[in-house]
PDB file of N, CA, C and O in Angstrom:
ATOM      1  N   MET A   1       0.880  -1.281   0.083  1.00  0.00           N
ATOM      2  CA  MET A   1      -0.073   0.026   0.028  1.00  0.00           C
ATOM      3  C   MET A   1       0.914   1.252  -0.013  1.00  0.00           C
ATOM      4  O   MET A   1       1.731   1.445   0.888  1.00  0.00           O
ATOM      5  N   ALA A   2       0.791   2.051  -1.091  1.00  0.00           N
ATOM      6  CA  ALA A   2       1.704   3.133  -1.084  1.00  0.00           C
ATOM      7  C   ALA A   2       0.973   4.309  -0.464  1.00  0.00           C
ATOM      8  O   ALA A   2      -0.230   4.434  -0.696  1.00  0.00           O
ATOM      9  N   THR A   3       1.589   5.153   0.283  1.00  0.00           N
ATOM     10  CA  THR A   3       0.720   6.245   1.040  1.00  0.00           C
ATOM     11  C   THR A   3       1.931   7.441   0.862  1.00  0.00           C
ATOM     12  O   THR A   3       3.142   7.222   0.812  1.00  0.00           O
ATOM     13  N   SER A   4       1.237   8.795   0.779  1.00  0.00           N
ATOM     14  CA  SER A   4       2.366   9.741   0.653  1.00  0.00           C
ATOM     15  C   SER A   4       1.908  10.851   1.756  1.00  0.00           C
ATOM     16  O   SER A   4       0.728  11.020   2.064  1.00  0.00           O
ATOM     17  N   LEU A   5       2.861  11.492   2.241  1.00  0.00           N
ATOM     18  CA  LEU A   5       2.729  12.496   3.108  1.00  0.00           C
ATOM     19  C   LEU A   5       3.116  13.745   2.744  1.00  0.00           C
ATOM     20  O   LEU A   5       4.101  13.824   2.010  1.00  0.00           O
ATOM     21  N   LYS A   6       2.470  14.914   3.151  1.00  0.00           N
ATOM     22  CA  LYS A   6       2.813  16.218   2.645  1.00  0.00           C
ATOM     23  C   LYS A   6       3.393  16.840   3.951  1.00  0.00           C
ATOM     24  O   LYS A   6       2.624  17.055   4.889  1.00  0.00           O
ATOM     25  N   ILE A   7       4.651  17.124   4.046  1.00  0.00           N
ATOM     26  CA  ILE A   7       5.168  17.975   5.299  1.00  0.00           C
ATOM     27  C   ILE A   7       5.862  19.192   4.823  1.00  0.00           C
ATOM     28  O   ILE A   7       6.495  19.297   3.772  1.00  0.00           O
ATOM     29  N   ASP A   8       5.660  20.121   5.747  1.00  0.00           N
ATOM     30  CA  ASP A   8       6.164  21.551   5.465  1.00  0.00           C
ATOM     31  C   ASP A   8       7.837  21.369   5.348  1.00  0.00           C
ATOM     32  O   ASP A   8       8.392  20.444   5.941  1.00  0.00           O
ATOM     33  N   GLU A   9       8.430  22.133   4.700  1.00  0.00           N
ATOM     34  CA  GLU A   9       9.849  22.395   4.545  1.00  0.00           C
ATOM     35  C   GLU A   9      10.525  22.375   5.980  1.00  0.00           C
ATOM     36  O   GLU A   9      11.453  21.608   6.240  1.00  0.00           O
ATOM     37  N   MET A  10      10.127  23.048   6.666  1.00  0.00           N
ATOM     38  CA  MET A  10      10.946  22.876   8.133  1.00  0.00           C
ATOM     39  C   MET A  10      11.058  21.603   8.775  1.00  0.00           C
ATOM     40  O   MET A  10      12.092  21.182   9.295  1.00  0.00           O
ATOM     41  N   LEU A  11       9.857  20.943   8.717  1.00  0.00           N
ATOM     42  CA  LEU A  11       9.942  19.529   9.290  1.00  0.00           C
ATOM     43  C   LEU A  11      10.636  18.652   8.397  1.00  0.00           C
ATOM     44  O   LEU A  11      11.341  17.760   8.868  1.00  0.00           O
ATOM     45  N   LYS A  12      10.497  18.826   6.970  1.00  0.00           N
ATOM     46  CA  LYS A  12      11.295  17.879   6.023  1.00  0.00           C
ATOM     47  C   LYS A  12      12.797  18.292   6.374  1.00  0.00           C
ATOM     48  O   LYS A  12      13.572  17.354   6.563  1.00  0.00           O
ATOM     49  N   ASP A  13      13.211  19.375   6.463  1.00  0.00           N
ATOM     50  CA  ASP A  13      14.624  19.599   6.705  1.00  0.00           C
ATOM     51  C   ASP A  13      15.097  19.013   8.083  1.00  0.00           C
ATOM     52  O   ASP A  13      16.193  18.453   8.127  1.00  0.00           O
ATOM     53  N   ARG A  14      14.313  19.117   9.216  1.00  0.00           N
ATOM     54  CA  ARG A  14      14.538  18.474  10.436  1.00  0.00           C
ATOM     55  C   ARG A  14      14.800  16.973  10.185  1.00  0.00           C
ATOM     56  O   ARG A  14      15.832  16.428  10.576  1.00  0.00           O
ATOM     57  N   VAL A  15      13.851  16.349   9.537  1.00  0.00           N
ATOM     58  CA  VAL A  15      13.983  14.963   9.081  1.00  0.00           C
ATOM     59  C   VAL A  15      15.223  14.613   8.466  1.00  0.00           C
ATOM     60  O   VAL A  15      15.909  13.684   8.892  1.00  0.00           O
ATOM     61  N   GLN A  16      15.538  15.305   7.495  1.00  0.00           N
ATOM     62  CA  GLN A  16      16.717  15.095   6.659  1.00  0.00           C
ATOM     63  C   GLN A  16      18.133  15.143   7.476  1.00  0.00           C
ATOM     64  O   GLN A  16      19.112  14.421   7.288  1.00  0.00           O
ATOM     65  N   HIS A  17      17.987  16.113   8.363  1.00  0.00           N
ATOM     66  CA  HIS A  17      19.345  16.385   9.388  1.00  0.00           C
ATOM     67  C   HIS A  17      19.325  15.356  10.259  1.00  0.00           C
ATOM     68  O   HIS A  17      20.423  14.864  10.519  1.00  0.00           O
ATOM     69  N   LEU A  18      18.184  14.809  10.881  1.00  0.00           N
ATOM     70  CA  LEU A  18      18.283  13.856  11.788  1.00  0.00           C
ATOM     71  C   LEU A  18      18.743  12.457  11.062  1.00  0.00           C
ATOM     72  O   LEU A  18      19.590  11.708  11.549  1.00  0.00           O
ATOM     73  N   ALA A  19      18.085  12.226   9.878  1.00  0.00           N
ATOM     74  CA  ALA A  19      18.472  11.004   9.210  1.00  0.00           C
ATOM     75  C   ALA A  19      20.069  11.188   8.839  1.00  0.00           C
ATOM     76  O   ALA A  19      20.770  10.181   8.931  1.00  0.00           O
ATOM     77  N   SER A  20      20.535  12.144   8.518  1.00  0.00           N
ATOM     78  CA  SER A  20      22.008  12.215   8.372  1.00  0.00           C
ATOM     79  C   SER A  20      22.706  12.072   9.548  1.00  0.00           C
ATOM     80  O   SER A  20      23.728  11.399   9.410  1.00  0.00           O
ATOM     81  N   GLN A  21      22.492  12.488  10.681  1.00  0.00           N
ATOM     82  CA  GLN A  21      23.105  12.363  11.928  1.00  0.00           C
ATOM     83  C   GLN A  21      23.039  10.847  12.291  1.00  0.00           C
ATOM     84  O   GLN A  21      24.019  10.334  12.831  1.00  0.00           O
ATOM     85  N   ARG A  22      21.983  10.146  12.033  1.00  0.00           N
ATOM     86  CA  ARG A  22      21.712   8.787  12.467  1.00  0.00           C
ATOM     87  C   ARG A  22      22.187   7.787  11.434  1.00  0.00           C
ATOM     88  O   ARG A  22      22.118   6.575  11.637  1.00  0.00           O
ATOM     89  N   ARG A  23      22.732   8.385  10.186  1.00  0.00           N
ATOM     90  CA  ARG A  23      23.087   7.556   8.960  1.00  0.00           C
ATOM     91  C   ARG A  23      22.003   6.702   8.662  1.00  0.00           C
ATOM     92  O   ARG A  23      22.208   5.499   8.503  1.00  0.00           O
ATOM     93  N   ARG A  24      20.897   7.176   8.572  1.00  0.00           N
ATOM     94  CA  ARG A  24      19.684   6.412   8.007  1.00  0.00           C
ATOM     95  C   ARG A  24      18.807   7.302   7.030  1.00  0.00           C
ATOM     96  O   ARG A  24      18.941   8.525   6.995  1.00  0.00           O
ATOM     97  N   SER A  25      18.063   6.738   6.381  1.00  0.00           N
ATOM     98  CA  SER A  25      17.323   7.479   5.355  1.00  0.00           C
ATOM     99  C   SER A  25      16.286   8.151   5.905  1.00  0.00           C
ATOM    100  O   SER A  25      15.806   7.754   6.968  1.00  0.00           O
ATOM    101  N   SER A  26      15.751   9.365   5.198  1.00  0.00           N
ATOM    102  CA  SER A  26      14.489  10.026   5.804  1.00  0.00           C
ATOM    103  C   SER A  26      13.462   9.209   5.868  1.00  0.00           C
ATOM    104  O   SER A  26      12.617   9.364   6.750  1.00  0.00           O
ATOM    105  N   HIS A  27      13.374   8.238   4.971  1.00  0.00           N
ATOM    106  CA  HIS A  27      12.096   7.189   4.820  1.00  0.00           C
ATOM    107  C   HIS A  27      12.179   6.400   6.005  1.00  0.00           C
ATOM    108  O   HIS A  27      11.110   6.113   6.545  1.00  0.00           O
ATOM    109  N   TRP A  28      13.298   5.974   6.539  1.00  0.00           N
ATOM    110  CA  TRP A  28      13.450   5.158   7.626  1.00  0.00           C
ATOM    111  C   TRP A  28      13.156   5.896   8.943  1.00  0.00           C
ATOM    112  O   TRP A  28      12.522   5.275   9.795  1.00  0.00           O
ATOM    113  N   ILE A  29      13.562   7.195   9.208  1.00  0.00           N
ATOM    114  CA  ILE A  29      13.128   8.032  10.293  1.00  0.00           C
ATOM    115  C   ILE A  29      11.744   8.219  10.427  1.00  0.00           C
ATOM    116  O   ILE A  29      11.181   8.182  11.521  1.00  0.00           O
ATOM    117  N   MET A  30      11.080   8.451   9.188  1.00  0.00           N
ATOM    118  CA  MET A  30       9.568   8.696   9.179  1.00  0.00           C
ATOM    119  C   MET A  30       8.904   7.412   9.580  1.00  0.00           C
ATOM    120  O   MET A  30       8.092   7.417  10.505  1.00  0.00           O
ATOM    121  N   LEU A  31       9.172   6.439   9.008  1.00  0.00           N
ATOM    122  CA  LEU A  31       8.622   5.047   9.336  1.00  0.00           C
ATOM    123  C   LEU A  31       8.818   4.714  10.815  1.00  0.00           C
ATOM    124  O   LEU A  31       7.856   4.309  11.467  1.00  0.00           O
ATOM    125  N   GLU A  32       9.977   4.861  11.351  1.00  0.00           N
ATOM    126  CA  GLU A  32      10.127   4.762  12.948  1.00  0.00           C
ATOM    127  C   GLU A  32       9.396   5.698  13.678  1.00  0.00           C
ATOM    128  O   GLU A  32       8.853   5.347  14.725  1.00  0.00           O
ATOM    129  N   ALA A  33       9.310   6.804  13.281  1.00  0.00           N
ATOM    130  CA  ALA A  33       8.461   7.902  14.102  1.00  0.00           C
ATOM    131  C   ALA A  33       6.938   7.348  14.142  1.00  0.00           C
ATOM    132  O   ALA A  33       6.262   7.292  15.170  1.00  0.00           O
ATOM    133  N   ILE A  34       6.517   6.955  12.871  1.00  0.00           N
ATOM    134  CA  ILE A  34       5.055   6.528  12.843  1.00  0.00           C
ATOM    135  C   ILE A  34       4.840   5.172  13.733  1.00  0.00           C
ATOM    136  O   ILE A  34       3.964   5.072  14.592  1.00  0.00           O
ATOM    137  N   ARG A  35       5.683   4.246  13.428  1.00  0.00           N
ATOM    138  CA  ARG A  35       5.730   3.013  14.275  1.00  0.00           C
ATOM    139  C   ARG A  35       5.604   3.283  15.699  1.00  0.00           C
ATOM    140  O   ARG A  35       4.641   2.847  16.329  1.00  0.00           O
ATOM    141  N   GLN A  36       6.529   3.981  16.247  1.00  0.00           N
ATOM    142  CA  GLN A  36       6.584   4.382  17.565  1.00  0.00           C
ATOM    143  C   GLN A  36       5.340   5.103  18.156  1.00  0.00           C
ATOM    144  O   GLN A  36       4.918   4.818  19.277  1.00  0.00           O
ATOM    145  N   TYR A  37       4.745   6.081  17.333  1.00  0.00           N
ATOM    146  CA  TYR A  37       3.480   6.690  17.662  1.00  0.00           C
ATOM    147  C   TYR A  37       2.397   5.722  17.764  1.00  0.00           C
ATOM    148  O   TYR A  37       1.630   5.788  18.725  1.00  0.00           O
ATOM    149  N   VAL A  38       2.249   4.771  16.808  1.00  0.00           N
ATOM    150  CA  VAL A  38       1.055   3.867  16.753  1.00  0.00           C
ATOM    151  C   VAL A  38       1.274   2.930  18.021  1.00  0.00           C
ATOM    152  O   VAL A  38       0.352   2.728  18.812  1.00  0.00           O
ATOM    153  N   GLU A  39       2.354   2.450  18.155  1.00  0.00           N
ATOM    154  CA  GLU A  39       2.470   1.589  19.413  1.00  0.00           C
ATOM    155  C   GLU A  39       2.352   2.314  20.724  1.00  0.00           C
ATOM    156  O   GLU A  39       1.907   1.642  21.654  1.00  0.00           O
ATOM    157  N   ARG A  40       2.641   3.445  20.942  1.00  0.00           N
ATOM    158  CA  ARG A  40       2.366   4.252  22.115  1.00  0.00           C
ATOM    159  C   ARG A  40       0.741   4.533  22.203  1.00  0.00           C
ATOM    160  O   ARG A  40       0.092   4.419  23.243  1.00  0.00           O
ATOM    161  N   GLU A  41       0.275   4.871  21.092  1.00  0.00           N
ATOM    162  CA  GLU A  41      -1.247   5.003  21.096  1.00  0.00           C
ATOM    163  C   GLU A  41      -2.206   3.872  21.307  1.00  0.00           C
ATOM    164  O   GLU A  41      -3.295   3.879  21.881  1.00  0.00           O
ATOM    165  N   GLU A  42      -1.497   2.801  20.659  1.00  0.00           N
ATOM    166  CA  GLU A  42      -2.360   1.500  21.134  1.00  0.00           C
ATOM    167  C   GLU A  42      -2.324   0.993  22.573  1.00  0.00           C
ATOM    168  O   GLU A  42      -3.298   0.521  23.160  1.00  0.00           O
ATOM    169  N   ALA A  43      -0.941   1.158  23.142  1.00  0.00           N
ATOM    170  CA  ALA A  43      -0.724   0.982  24.454  1.00  0.00           C
ATOM    171  C   ALA A  43      -1.526   1.942  25.444  1.00  0.00           C
ATOM    172  O   ALA A  43      -1.925   1.522  26.530  1.00  0.00           O
ATOM    173  N   ARG A  44      -1.706   3.035  25.089  1.00  0.00           N
ATOM    174  CA  ARG A  44      -2.623   4.156  25.734  1.00  0.00           C
ATOM    175  C   ARG A  44      -4.104   3.673  25.570  1.00  0.00           C
ATOM    176  O   ARG A  44      -4.890   3.905  26.489  1.00  0.00           O
ATOM    177  N   GLU A  45      -4.446   3.139  24.658  1.00  0.00           N
ATOM    178  CA  GLU A  45      -5.951   2.642  24.345  1.00  0.00           C
ATOM    179  C   GLU A  45      -6.157   1.418  25.192  1.00  0.00           C
ATOM    180  O   GLU A  45      -7.206   1.229  25.809  1.00  0.00           O
ATOM    181  N   ARG A  46      -5.096   0.558  25.212  1.00  0.00           N
ATOM    182  CA  ARG A  46      -5.365  -0.849  25.983  1.00  0.00           C
ATOM    183  C   ARG A  46      -5.466  -0.261  27.542  1.00  0.00           C
ATOM    184  O   ARG A  46      -6.331  -0.646  28.328  1.00  0.00           O
ATOM    185  N   PHE A  47      -4.481   0.698  27.856  1.00  0.00           N
ATOM    186  CA  PHE A  47      -4.524   1.118  29.405  1.00  0.00           C
ATOM    187  C   PHE A  47      -5.816   1.702  29.572  1.00  0.00           C
ATOM    188  O   PHE A  47      -6.331   1.315  30.621  1.00  0.00           O
ATOM    189  N   LYS A  48      -6.508   2.471  28.938  1.00  0.00           N
ATOM    190  CA  LYS A  48      -7.556   3.122  28.934  1.00  0.00           C
ATOM    191  C   LYS A  48      -8.878   2.006  29.201  1.00  0.00           C
ATOM    192  O   LYS A  48      -9.688   2.051  30.127  1.00  0.00           O
ATOM    193  N   GLN A  49      -8.818   1.141  28.233  1.00  0.00           N
ATOM    194  CA  GLN A  49      -9.897   0.121  28.284  1.00  0.00           C
ATOM    195  C   GLN A  49      -9.705  -0.779  29.579  1.00  0.00           C
ATOM    196  O   GLN A  49     -10.656  -1.269  30.187  1.00  0.00           O
ATOM    197  N   GLU A  50      -8.566  -0.919  29.884  1.00  0.00           N
ATOM    198  CA  GLU A  50      -8.352  -1.707  31.227  1.00  0.00           C
ATOM    199  C   GLU A  50      -8.980  -0.990  32.555  1.00  0.00           C
ATOM    200  O   GLU A  50      -9.656  -1.515  33.439  1.00  0.00           O
ATOM    201  N   ALA A  51      -8.552   0.369  32.431  1.00  0.00           N
ATOM    202  CA  ALA A  51      -9.078   1.082  33.613  1.00  0.00           C
ATOM    203  C   ALA A  51     -10.594   1.293  33.505  1.00  0.00           C
ATOM    204  O   ALA A  51     -11.231   1.561  34.523  1.00  0.00           O
ATOM    205  N   LEU A  52     -11.165   1.190  32.377  1.00  0.00           N
ATOM    206  CA  LEU A  52     -12.666   1.473  32.166  1.00  0.00           C
ATOM    207  C   LEU A  52     -13.326   0.018  32.806  1.00  0.00           C
ATOM    208  O   LEU A  52     -14.317   0.011  33.536  1.00  0.00           O
ATOM    209  N   ALA A  53     -12.646  -1.094  32.422  1.00  0.00           N
ATOM    210  CA  ALA A  53     -13.084  -2.621  32.841  1.00  0.00           C
ATOM    211  C   ALA A  53     -12.940  -2.526  34.155  1.00  0.00           C
ATOM    212  O   ALA A  53     -13.873  -2.946  34.839  1.00  0.00           O
ATOM    213  N   SER A  54     -11.764  -1.963  34.822  1.00  0.00           N
ATOM    214  CA  SER A  54     -11.674  -2.065  36.361  1.00  0.00           C
ATOM    215  C   SER A  54     -12.822  -1.320  36.973  1.00  0.00           C
ATOM    216  O   SER A  54     -13.478  -1.800  37.898  1.00  0.00           O
ATOM    217  N   TRP A  55     -13.054  -0.161  36.458  1.00  0.00           N
ATOM    218  CA  TRP A  55     -14.076   0.621  37.154  1.00  0.00           C
ATOM    219  C   TRP A  55     -15.418   0.128  37.103  1.00  0.00           C
ATOM    220  O   TRP A  55     -16.240   0.423  37.971  1.00  0.00           O
ATOM    221  N   VAL A  56     -15.709  -0.694  36.013  1.00  0.00           N
ATOM    222  CA  VAL A  56     -17.035  -1.500  35.809  1.00  0.00           C
ATOM    223  C   VAL A  56     -17.087  -2.466  36.832  1.00  0.00           C
ATOM    224  O   VAL A  56     -18.170  -2.733  37.354  1.00  0.00           O
ATOM    225  N   ALA A  57     -15.890  -3.105  37.233  1.00  0.00           N
ATOM    226  CA  ALA A  57     -15.869  -4.243  37.969  1.00  0.00           C
ATOM    227  C   ALA A  57     -15.875  -3.776  39.374  1.00  0.00           C
ATOM    228  O   ALA A  57     -16.254  -4.541  40.260  1.00  0.00           O
ATOM    229  N   TYR A  58     -15.460  -2.510  39.653  1.00  0.00           N
ATOM    230  CA  TYR A  58     -15.603  -2.141  41.063  1.00  0.00           C
ATOM    231  C   TYR A  58     -16.992  -1.643  41.331  1.00  0.00           C
ATOM    232  O   TYR A  58     -17.481  -1.765  42.454  1.00  0.00           O
ATOM    233  N   GLN A  59     -17.675  -1.062  40.298  1.00  0.00           N
ATOM    234  CA  GLN A  59     -18.985  -0.578  40.495  1.00  0.00           C
ATOM    235  C   GLN A  59     -19.889  -1.846  40.882  1.00  0.00           C
ATOM    236  O   GLN A  59     -20.788  -1.833  41.723  1.00  0.00           O
ATOM    237  N   GLU A  60     -19.466  -2.989  40.077  1.00  0.00           N
ATOM    238  CA  GLU A  60     -20.354  -4.086  40.292  1.00  0.00           C
ATOM    239  C   GLU A  60     -20.146  -4.948  41.681  1.00  0.00           C
ATOM    240  O   GLU A  60     -21.040  -5.508  42.315  1.00  0.00           O
ATOM    241  N   THR A  61     -18.782  -4.913  41.984  1.00  0.00           N
ATOM    242  CA  THR A  61     -18.632  -5.719  43.129  1.00  0.00           C
ATOM    243  C   THR A  61     -18.118  -4.977  44.480  1.00  0.00           C
ATOM    244  O   THR A  61     -18.255  -5.511  45.580  1.00  0.00           O
ATOM    245  N   GLY A  62     -17.541  -3.761  44.315  1.00  0.00           N
ATOM    246  CA  GLY A  62     -17.056  -3.099  45.326  1.00  0.00           C
ATOM    247  C   GLY A  62     -15.797  -3.412  45.898  1.00  0.00           C
ATOM    248  O   GLY A  62     -15.308  -2.833  46.867  1.00  0.00           O
ATOM    249  N   ARG A  63     -15.191  -4.534  45.140  1.00  0.00           N
ATOM    250  CA  ARG A  63     -13.732  -4.833  45.754  1.00  0.00           C
ATOM    251  C   ARG A  63     -12.809  -4.233  45.239  1.00  0.00           C
ATOM    252  O   ARG A  63     -12.770  -3.974  44.036  1.00  0.00           O
ATOM    253  N   HIS A  64     -11.903  -3.914  46.091  1.00  0.00           N
ATOM    254  CA  HIS A  64     -10.750  -2.736  45.781  1.00  0.00           C
ATOM    255  C   HIS A  64      -9.531  -2.964  46.588  1.00  0.00           C
ATOM    256  O   HIS A  64      -9.574  -3.822  47.470  1.00  0.00           O
ATOM    257  N   LEU A  65      -8.503  -2.323  46.390  1.00  0.00           N
ATOM    258  CA  LEU A  65      -7.432  -2.139  47.292  1.00  0.00           C
ATOM    259  C   LEU A  65      -7.122  -0.731  47.428  1.00  0.00           C
ATOM    260  O   LEU A  65      -7.399   0.028  46.499  1.00  0.00           O
ATOM    261  N   THR A  66      -6.513  -0.250  48.613  1.00  0.00           N
ATOM    262  CA  THR A  66      -6.299   1.165  48.631  1.00  0.00           C
ATOM    263  C   THR A  66      -4.988   1.513  48.160  1.00  0.00           C
ATOM    264  O   THR A  66      -4.139   0.623  48.221  1.00  0.00           O
ATOM    265  N   GLY A  67      -4.642   2.685  47.679  1.00  0.00           N
ATOM    266  CA  GLY A  67      -3.401   3.144  47.182  1.00  0.00           C
ATOM    267  C   GLY A  67      -2.359   2.685  48.078  1.00  0.00           C
ATOM    268  O   GLY A  67      -1.405   2.046  47.634  1.00  0.00           O
ATOM    269  N   ARG A  68      -2.492   3.015  49.528  1.00  0.00           N
ATOM    270  CA  ARG A  68      -1.450   2.603  50.440  1.00  0.00           C
ATOM    271  C   ARG A  68      -1.175   1.173  50.358  1.00  0.00           C
ATOM    272  O   ARG A  68      -0.025   0.732  50.350  1.00  0.00           O
ATOM    273  N   GLU A  69      -2.209   0.451  50.299  1.00  0.00           N
ATOM    274  CA  GLU A  69      -2.002  -1.205  50.212  1.00  0.00           C
ATOM    275  C   GLU A  69      -1.197  -1.603  49.021  1.00  0.00           C
ATOM    276  O   GLU A  69      -0.324  -2.469  49.078  1.00  0.00           O
ATOM    277  N   VAL A  70      -1.528  -0.923  47.903  1.00  0.00           N
ATOM    278  CA  VAL A  70      -0.707  -1.369  46.668  1.00  0.00           C
ATOM    279  C   VAL A  70       0.591  -0.698  46.772  1.00  0.00           C
ATOM    280  O   VAL A  70       1.529  -1.294  46.241  1.00  0.00           O
ATOM    281  N   GLY A  71       0.827   0.364  47.320  1.00  0.00           N
ATOM    282  CA  GLY A  71       2.170   0.824  47.473  1.00  0.00           C
ATOM    283  C   GLY A  71       3.058   0.052  48.437  1.00  0.00           C
ATOM    284  O   GLY A  71       4.229  -0.150  48.115  1.00  0.00           O
ATOM    285  N   ILE A  72       2.664  -0.317  49.401  1.00  0.00           N
ATOM    286  CA  ILE A  72       3.190  -1.210  50.462  1.00  0.00           C
ATOM    287  C   ILE A  72       3.646  -2.613  49.636  1.00  0.00           C
ATOM    288  O   ILE A  72       4.796  -3.053  49.660  1.00  0.00           O
ATOM    289  N   TRP A  73       2.578  -3.201  48.936  1.00  0.00           N
ATOM    290  CA  TRP A  73       2.797  -4.344  48.273  1.00  0.00           C
ATOM    291  C   TRP A  73       4.073  -3.967  47.058  1.00  0.00           C
ATOM    292  O   TRP A  73       5.033  -4.732  46.970  1.00  0.00           O
ATOM    293  N   LEU A  74       3.992  -2.947  46.316  1.00  0.00           N
ATOM    294  CA  LEU A  74       4.953  -2.652  45.382  1.00  0.00           C
ATOM    295  C   LEU A  74       6.371  -2.376  45.723  1.00  0.00           C
ATOM    296  O   LEU A  74       7.326  -2.553  44.967  1.00  0.00           O
ATOM    297  N   ASP A  75       6.410  -1.922  46.946  1.00  0.00           N
ATOM    298  CA  ASP A  75       7.765  -1.665  47.569  1.00  0.00           C
ATOM    299  C   ASP A  75       8.459  -2.823  48.036  1.00  0.00           C
ATOM    300  O   ASP A  75       9.597  -2.708  48.490  1.00  0.00           O
ATOM    301  N   THR A  76       7.805  -4.078  47.957  1.00  0.00           N
ATOM    302  CA  THR A  76       8.417  -5.308  48.085  1.00  0.00           C
ATOM    303  C   THR A  76       8.808  -6.050  46.847  1.00  0.00           C
ATOM    304  O   THR A  76       9.400  -7.123  46.966  1.00  0.00           O
ATOM    305  N   TRP A  77       8.539  -5.588  45.727  1.00  0.00           N
ATOM    306  CA  TRP A  77       8.989  -6.062  44.533  1.00  0.00           C
ATOM    307  C   TRP A  77      10.517  -6.035  44.404  1.00  0.00           C
ATOM    308  O   TRP A  77      11.150  -5.000  44.611  1.00  0.00           O
ATOM    309  N   GLY A  78      11.127  -7.248  44.041  1.00  0.00           N
ATOM    310  CA  GLY A  78      12.455  -7.339  43.685  1.00  0.00           C
ATOM    311  C   GLY A  78      13.328  -7.467  44.979  1.00  0.00           C
ATOM    312  O   GLY A  78      14.559  -7.446  44.965  1.00  0.00           O
ATOM    313  N   THR A  79      12.523  -7.605  46.140  1.00  0.00           N
ATOM    314  CA  THR A  79      13.523  -7.748  47.558  1.00  0.00           C
ATOM    315  C   THR A  79      13.203  -9.197  47.896  1.00  0.00           C
ATOM    316  O   THR A  79      12.331  -9.846  47.319  1.00  0.00           O
ATOM    317  N   ARG A  80      14.023  -9.680  48.932  1.00  0.00           N
ATOM    318  CA  ARG A  80      13.755 -10.971  49.366  1.00  0.00           C
ATOM    319  C   ARG A  80      12.543 -11.167  50.092  1.00  0.00           C
ATOM    320  O   ARG A  80      12.159 -12.326  50.248  1.00  0.00           O
ATOM    321  N   ASP A  81      11.874 -10.217  50.565  1.00  0.00           N
ATOM    322  CA  ASP A  81      10.618 -10.044  51.149  1.00  0.00           C
ATOM    323  C   ASP A  81       9.355  -9.905  50.278  1.00  0.00           C
ATOM    324  O   ASP A  81       8.269  -9.519  50.709  1.00  0.00           O
ATOM    325  N   GLU A  82       9.632 -10.287  48.915  1.00  0.00           N
ATOM    326  CA  GLU A  82       8.596  -9.896  47.898  1.00  0.00           C
ATOM    327  C   GLU A  82       7.299 -10.517  48.464  1.00  0.00           C
ATOM    328  O   GLU A  82       7.302 -11.632  48.986  1.00  0.00           O
ATOM    329  N   ARG A  83       6.169  -9.742  48.340  1.00  0.00           N
ATOM    330  CA  ARG A  83       4.901 -10.324  48.838  1.00  0.00           C
ATOM    331  C   ARG A  83       3.881 -10.719  47.852  1.00  0.00           C
ATOM    332  O   ARG A  83       3.924 -10.133  46.770  1.00  0.00           O
ATOM    333  N   ALA A  84       2.957 -11.623  48.039  1.00  0.00           N
ATOM    334  CA  ALA A  84       1.925 -11.817  46.897  1.00  0.00           C
ATOM    335  C   ALA A  84       1.006 -10.635  46.875  1.00  0.00           C
ATOM    336  O   ALA A  84       1.030  -9.759  47.739  1.00  0.00           O
ATOM    337  N   VAL A  85       0.200 -10.650  45.856  1.00  0.00           N
ATOM    338  CA  VAL A  85      -0.764  -9.725  45.558  1.00  0.00           C
ATOM    339  C   VAL A  85      -1.684  -9.536  46.786  1.00  0.00           C
ATOM    340  O   VAL A  85      -2.088 -10.614  47.221  1.00  0.00           O
ATOM    341  N   PRO A  86      -2.165  -8.340  47.526  1.00  0.00           N
ATOM    342  CA  PRO A  86      -2.979  -8.529  48.454  1.00  0.00           C
ATOM    343  C   PRO A  86      -4.465  -8.709  48.145  1.00  0.00           C
ATOM    344  O   PRO A  86      -4.946  -8.319  47.081  1.00  0.00           O
ATOM    345  N   GLU A  87      -5.112  -9.251  49.010  1.00  0.00           N
ATOM    346  CA  GLU A  87      -6.667  -9.813  48.910  1.00  0.00           C
ATOM    347  C   GLU A  87      -7.351  -8.376  48.791  1.00  0.00           C
ATOM    348  O   GLU A  87      -7.127  -7.448  49.568  1.00  0.00           O
ATOM    349  N   CYS A  88      -8.093  -8.339  47.859  1.00  0.00           N
ATOM    350  CA  CYS A  88      -9.081  -7.137  47.744  1.00  0.00           C
ATOM    351  C   CYS A  88     -10.227  -7.217  48.898  1.00  0.00           C
ATOM    352  O   CYS A  88     -10.634  -8.235  49.458  1.00  0.00           O
ATOM    353  N   ARG A  89     -10.640  -5.868  49.104  1.00  0.00           N
ATOM    354  CA  ARG A  89     -11.610  -5.684  50.230  1.00  0.00           C
ATOM    355  C   ARG A  89     -12.748  -5.041  49.509  1.00  0.00           C
ATOM    356  O   ARG A  89     -12.698  -4.301  48.526  1.00  0.00           O
ATOM    357  N   GLU A  90     -14.015  -5.558  50.331  1.00  0.00           N
ATOM    358  CA  GLU A  90     -15.143  -4.793  49.717  1.00  0.00           C
ATOM    359  C   GLU A  90     -15.439  -3.363  50.505  1.00  0.00           C
ATOM    360  O   GLU A  90     -16.340  -2.619  50.116  1.00  0.00           O
TER     361      GLU A  90
END
């Protein structure tokens, strides 16, 4: 699928300058920028959908952890005393 982009001269010059610094083609720089943007936005959308699903589950069940409980648990990650996920409360 061929796609064309129209970019202003200033941006075009910036891309070309960066491409030359990185010893890459302008095409490669633009593809990489688009790939990173799409991956970031897809991750953001997944996070948003998980948050919405969590909110729905909380409204249905009332089960939750406090921020303090989560913080204490996370502080143990990577230590000898790493704890299991705390039990949710109602």
